[in-house]
Each structure stands twice: as C-alpha cells, then as structure tokens.
C-alpha positions in Angstrom: -33.2 -46.6 -4.2 -29.3 -46.7 -4.5 -29.5 -46.1 -8.6 -31.8 -43.1 -7.9 -29.7 -41.4 -5.0 -26.9 -41.7 -7.4 -28.3 -39.9 -10.7 -29.3 -37.0 -8.4 -26.0 -36.6 -6.9 -24.7 -36.9 -10.4 -27.4 -34.4 -11.8 -26.6 -32.3 -8.7 -22.6 -32.4 -9.5 -23.1 -31.1 -13.6 -25.2 -29.1 -12.0 -22.7 -27.1 -10.0 -20.2 -27.7 -12.6 -22.5 -25.9 -15.6 -23.1 -22.8 -12.5 -19.0 -22.6 -12.2 -18.6 -22.7 -15.6 -20.8 -19.8 -16.3 -19.9 -17.9 -13.2 -16.4 -18.0 -15.1 -17.5 -17.3 -18.3 -19.2 -14.3 -16.7 -16.3 -13.0 -15.1 -14.1 -13.2 -18.4 -16.9 -11.4 -20.4 -17.1 -9.0 -17.4 -13.4 -8.2 -17.7 -12.9 -8.3 -21.2 -16.2 -7.0 -22.5 -17.3 -4.5 -20.1 -19.9 -3.0 -22.5 -21.1 -6.0 -24.3 -24.7 -6.6 -23.6 -25.7 -10.6 -23.7 -29.1 -11.7 -22.8 -29.5 -14.1 -19.7 -25.5 -14.2 -19.5 -24.0 -10.7 -19.2 -27.2 -8.3 -19.3 -26.6 -4.5 -19.2 -28.9 -1.5 -18.3 -30.6 -0.9 -21.9 -29.3 2.2 -23.6 -31.2 4.9 -25.1 -30.6 5.0 -28.6 -28.4 7.9 -30.1 -26.3 7.6 -26.9 -22.9 9.3 -27.8 -20.3 6.5 -27.3 -16.8 6.9 -25.7 -13.9 5.6 -28.0 -10.1 5.6 -27.9 -8.9 8.9 -29.0 -6.1 7.5 -31.3 -7.6 5.4 -34.3 -5.3 4.5 -37.6 -3.9 5.4 -39.4 -1.4 6.7 -36.3 1.9 6.1 -35.2 3.1 6.9 -31.3 6.4 6.9 -29.8 7.1 7.0 -25.9 9.9 8.6 -23.9 11.1 7.9 -20.3 12.2 10.6 -18.2 13.7 10.4 -14.8 13.5 14.0 -12.6 13.4 14.8 -8.5 10.0 16.5 -9.4 6.7 15.0 -8.9 5.0 16.6 -11.6 5.1 18.2 -14.6 2.9 21.6 -14.3 6.2 23.6 -15.6 7.2 22.1 -18.7 10.2 24.4 -18.6 11.1 23.8 -14.8 10.9 19.7 -15.4 12.9 19.8 -19.0 15.8 21.5 -16.9 15.9 19.1 -14.2 15.1 15.5 -15.7 16.6 13.3 -18.1 15.6 11.4 -21.1 16.5 7.7 -20.3 14.8 5.8 -23.1 13.1 6.6 -26.2 11.1 4.1 -27.9 10.4 4.9 -31.6 7.7 5.2 -33.8 5.4 2.2 -33.5 2.1 1.8 -35.5 -1.1 1.7 -33.8 -1.7 -1.4 -36.3 0.0 -3.5 -33.2 -2.6 -3.6 -30.2 0.1 -5.6 -28.3 3.6 -4.4 -29.1 6.1 -5.5 -26.3 9.3 -3.4 -25.5 12.0 -3.4 -22.8 15.3 -2.1 -21.9 18.1 -2.2 -19.1 18.9 1.4 -17.8 21.6 2.8 -16.1 19.8 5.4 -14.1 22.0 8.1 -12.3 21.0 9.5 -8.7 21.2 13.3 -9.0 23.8 14.6 -6.5 21.6 16.5 -4.9 19.4 13.6 -3.3 22.7 11.9 -2.4 24.0 14.8 -0.9 20.9 14.9 1.1 19.9 11.3 1.4 16.6 12.4 -0.5 14.2 9.8 -2.0 12.3 12.4 -4.4 13.3 10.9 -7.9 10.7 9.5 -10.5 10.0 8.0 -13.7 7.8 9.8 -16.3 6.9 7.3 -19.1 4.8 10.4 -21.8 3.6 8.3 -24.8 2.0 10.2 -27.7 1.7 10.9 -31.6 5.5 10.3 -33.2 7.3 12.8 -34.9 8.1 15.8 -31.9 11.9 16.0 -30.6 11.1 15.9 -27.1 7.6 14.8 -25.4 5.1 17.5 -25.9 3.8 18.3 -22.5 0.8 20.2 -23.6 -0.8 17.4 -26.3 -4.0 17.0 -25.5 -3.9 13.2 -26.7 -1.1 12.6 -24.5 -0.6 9.5 -22.5 1.2 9.7 -19.3 2.4 7.9 -16.0 4.9 8.4 -13.3 6.5 5.8 -10.5 8.3 6.6 -8.0 11.7 5.6 -8.3 13.1 5.5 -4.3 12.0 4.8 -1.3 13.6 4.5 2.0 12.8 0.4 3.2 13.5 -1.3 5.6 17.0 -3.5 5.2 18.1 -6.8 6.6 21.2 -6.9 8.2 22.8 -10.7 8.3 23.9 -10.6 12.3 24.9 -14.7 11.7 28.4 -15.2 13.0 30.5 -17.9 11.0 31.2 -21.1 12.9 33.8 -22.1 10.2 36.2 -19.2 10.5 34.7 -17.3 13.1 33.7 -14.4 11.2 30.7 -11.8 12.6 29.0 -8.9 11.5 30.9 -6.3 10.6 28.0 -3.7 11.2 27.1 -2.4 14.7 24.2 -3.7 16.1 20.5 -2.0 15.8 18.4 -3.8 18.1 16.6 -5.1 15.8 18.9 -6.5 13.1 17.5 -4.3 10.6 17.8 -0.8 9.3 16.0 1.8 7.2 17.9 2.9 4.2 17.1 4.5 1.0 16.0 1.8 -1.5 15.9 1.8 -5.5 13.3 0.0 -7.7 15.4 -2.3 -10.1 12.1 -2.7 -12.5 9.3 -0.9 -14.2 6.5 -2.7 -16.0 4.7 0.1 -17.7 1.4 -0.9 -19.8 -0.6 0.8 -22.4 -4.2 -0.6 -23.6 -4.5 0.0 -27.3 -8.0 -1.8 -27.9 -10.9 0.4 -28.8 -13.3 -0.4 -26.2 -16.3 1.7 -26.4 -18.6 2.6 -23.4 -21.8 4.6 -23.5 -21.5 8.0 -22.5 -20.5 8.3 -19.2 -20.9 4.5 -18.3 -17.1 3.3 -18.1 -16.4 0.6 -15.7 -15.9 2.3 -12.2 -12.9 0.4 -11.4 -10.9 1.8 -14.7 -13.2 5.5 -14.0 -9.8 7.0 -11.9 -7.2 6.1 -14.8 -9.4 7.5 -17.9 -8.9 10.6 -19.3 -11.6 11.3 -21.5 -11.9 14.5 -23.8 -15.2 15.9 -25.4 -15.7 17.7 -28.5 -19.0 18.2 -30.0 -20.9 14.5 -30.0 -17.4 12.9 -30.0 -16.6 11.3 -26.7 -13.0 9.9 -26.4 -10.4 9.0 -23.9 -6.9 8.8 -24.0 -5.2 5.2 -24.0 -5.0 3.6 -20.4 -1.2 3.9 -19.3 0.1 2.9 -16.0 2.8 0.7 -14.0 1.8 -2.4 -13.0 1.4 -2.0 -8.9 2.2 -6.2 -9.3 5.2 -6.5 -10.8 7.9 -4.6 -8.6 7.9 -6.8 -5.3 10.6 -6.7 -2.1 13.3 -8.2 -4.5 13.2 -5.5 -6.9 14.2 -2.6 -4.2 17.4 -2.6 -4.2 19.6 -1.1 -0.8 21.7 2.0 -2.1 23.7 1.7 0.7 25.8 -1.5 2.0 25.4 0.3 5.4 22.8 0.9 8.4 23.0 4.7 7.4 24.0 6.8 4.8 27.5 8.0 6.0 31.1 8.6 4.6 31.7 4.7 5.5 28.5 3.7 3.3 27.8 6.4 0.9 24.7 6.4 -1.3 25.2 4.9 -4.7 25.1 6.7 -7.4 22.8 4.8 -9.7 20.6 2.1 -10.0 20.0 -0.1 -13.0 16.7 -0.8 -14.1 14.7 -3.3 -15.6 12.0 -1.4 -17.9 9.3 -2.7 -20.4 6.7 -1.3 -21.9 4.0 -3.8 -22.4 0.3 -3.8 -24.8 -2.1 -5.6 -22.7 -6.1 -6.3 -23.1 -8.4 -4.2 -20.8 -9.5 -7.2 -19.3 -5.8 -7.9 -18.0 -5.4 -4.4 -16.2 -8.9 -4.9 -14.5 -7.9 -7.8 -13.4 -4.1 -6.8 -11.8 -6.5 -3.7 -10.6 -8.7 -5.7 -8.3 -6.2 -7.8 -7.6 -3.5 -4.6 -6.2 -6.6 -3.2 -5.1 -7.3 -6.9 -2.3 -3.6 -6.8 -1.6 -4.2 -3.3 -0.2 -7.0 -4.3 2.3 -5.2 -7.2 3.5 -2.2 -5.2 4.4 -4.3 -2.1 5.7 -4.9 -2.3 9.8 -8.3 -2.8 9.7 -7.9 -6.4 8.0 -9.2 -9.4 10.4 -5.6 -11.4 9.1 -2.4 -9.8 8.9 -0.5 -10.7 5.5 3.0 -10.2 5.6 5.1 -8.4 3.2 6.1 -11.7 2.0 3.0 -13.4 1.4 1.4 -10.0 -0.3 4.7 -10.9 -2.8 3.4 -14.3 -3.6 0.4 -13.6 -4.4 1.5 -10.7 -6.3 3.7 -13.2 -8.4 1.4 -15.7 -8.7 -0.7 -13.4 -10.9 1.9 -11.3 -12.5 4.1 -14.0 -13.2 1.7 -16.4 -14.2 1.2 -17.8 -17.9 -2.4 -17.0 -19.1 -2.6 -19.7 -20.8 -1.9 -21.5 -17.8 -4.1 -20.0 -15.7 -7.0 -20.7 -17.4 -6.0 -24.3 -18.2 -5.7 -24.6 -14.4 -9.0 -22.8 -13.8 -10.7 -25.0 -16.1 -9.1 -28.4 -14.3 -10.8 -26.8 -11.4 -13.5 -26.7 -12.7 
C-alpha cells in the first residue's frame, strides 16, 4: 500500500511539474511570438487565407540615426517653434538595420532654461527621434519617424535630514516643516530608451492589445506596415534617479534651482517579449499604487519590484524560474 501511495505522489509531482513548465513555455511564446500558431500549446484563431500582414516599415537595406532634443514644449505640432526652443543634446550616427539589438549610451549635461529656473517650472521634456539616416536635423514630417517623449523635471518630495549629531552637536540648518520633508523640483538622471527592430508580423488588425497603444500603423494599398516600437522604459527610473535641484526646502535666493542636471541616457534595441513584459509589470505596479488597491505599496516597495525586473540578468532570471519549477 505504501509503495502504491508513493508512486501516486510521484506521478502527481511529475504532472504538476509538467503543467508548470508548459505554462512557462506558453507565457514565453505568448510574449515573444504573439502571432505564431502552435497546435495545443499556443493555438490561435484561424486566419483566412490572403489576410494582409502587418510588417515592420523599415526593411533592409536600411540605415537609421537617432537624435535626442530637450525642450520646454510637450509636443512638436509646430516644428518651427519646436526647433527654436529645443536643444540637440545627443546624436547617434548612422546604424545598419542588420544590427537589431544595438546598445548606445552617453552621459549628458542638460542645462535647465533660465525661464524654467526663474519660474520654478517643471515643463522640460526629452524627445528622441529615430529615422532613416542622412538628414541634417530630425524630419518631424517623416512618415517613417519613430519618436518618444519623457519628462525631465518633476516636483517631488525631498526628505530633509533632521538628525542632530551627538559628537559635535551640529543640528539641522534648514527650517522645520513639521514633516521633515519638502516638495521641490527634481531632475531625472536616467533615461532608458528602448526600440524594437525585430520584424514581427501580425495578421491585419490582430496585433496584441497590450502593445496596440504604442503602435503607429501605416496603410498604403495592400501594404500594412508599422513604425518600430520606441519608448522610455518606465521601470528604469526609480526614486534614486530623481535628483533634487535645490539644497533647501524651497527655491529661493539662498537655495536657487540648479542650472543643469546630468543624465545617463541609453538607447538599446530589445526584443518584443522584453518590452511586453516590462509593460505588463508597469501596468501591474500602477494598480498597486492605485487608491483602489487592497494593499497599499510604498514607493520603496515599488522601486524594489522595478529593480528586480529591470536590473536582473535575463539568463539568470530564466535559470531561477527553471529551478523554481
């Protein structure tokens, strides 16, 4: 009887392991190859023969370049006004589309416009434009232009150290605000741009819903193309990547707003699966911070979860998940 029970438990353990492994495989296939049909494992609804396919608008041979501008404007609807008020801070030279996963990075010294400093404003944005190489400046009317925007300034809470030294008796020099914190302008010190250059193909209007808001689709005759996905990964910048632009509890003559902020900018080519995973995690974290959430998570908890996903080595993550299975 004991032997029979042992065999049943072993069979149940193997069955659970197989089910868990199959679930991981399905999840990986869904993230990486959303338009691929695999019977039983990843079935898709039947697509009628002759259905047009959405494909990447950039096709080899193709060379692209990237330009990053800093502007107090939040849009570029008026190209002339945009270029008059914007500053080019980074230019990535021509790159071949054969390299689908490029990695570029640069530390930028971004000056804050005097008008923003005088008004204690936070309207400062970074724009990244990626398009076919060979232009003197970004062509904002290019139908194949990929672009993304990210805020660079934000009013955030800065904790003020109120501790008194027991050794030399020195105490805080800043006035007490009752809560030991102040709301002052901060500058973002990390920008992680990511672009998907893979030529993933989707049946007409059947792209995954989670990336649909990020897709820009073009239609000409029977051709269905989409512009490469480009975004600033929202998991990259955590609380530690926002630097206070004043050393006081408010912006004043004694503690003026800083004239510039140093930004570590990067542009990486990533797979569709990575972008979708980060988007899923970001949406989940937004729900955790929502007032409707059953359990309220602090900013520190959310930052820890961001770090677990964004900073982890994908190979080590796969090994860990396999070991857990």
